[in-house]
N, C-alpha and C positions, 0 to 999 in steps of 0.2 A: 680322727673321723671314725664314727661308729659304723657297724655293719649296715644299719638301715640307711645311713647317709650315703654309703658307698653304693648300695642297691638303688637308691633314688637317683644318684648321679648316673649310674649305668643306664637306667631306664630313660633318662632324659637324653643321653647321648646316642642311644641306639633304639629309639622309638620305632623306627621302621622295621627293624629285625624282631622286636618284641611283638609288634602287631602281626607280623607274618607267622611267628611261632604260635600265637594265640589262635589264628585262623586254622593252622594245621591241627592243633590240639582239639579245637572245636569240631573239625571235620572227623577226626578219629573217634571222638566220643560219640558223635552222631552215628557214625558207622557201627560202632560197637553196641549201641543201644537200639539198633535196628531202625533208625530214623523215626522213632516213635515220639521223640521230644525235640524235633528240629527247631521249632519256633523258640522254645525255651533256651536251647543251647545257643542259637544265634543271638538272642537277646543278651545272654550272659557274656558272650564273647565281645559284643559291641560295648557293653558297659565296662568290661575289663580294659578294652582298648582306649576308651575315653579317659580312664584313670591312670594310664601309664604314660610317662613322658609328657610330651607336649600335646597329646591327643591322638585321635585316630588318624593314621596316615595311609591306611589302605582304602582302596576304592571298591565299593560293592556294586 
């Protein structure tokens, strides 16, 4: 099993944790950029969450 296969398997098994981490990362980036690009950051986080595991598991 290749590294990418292992990574995809991890994302599938732990989608809720990955989504939570993406939320925290997005919040930190938003804070560090002075909340100037909040809409763009939120959109990027949402897209990343859709593409990990079985889809977005967080509730907004």
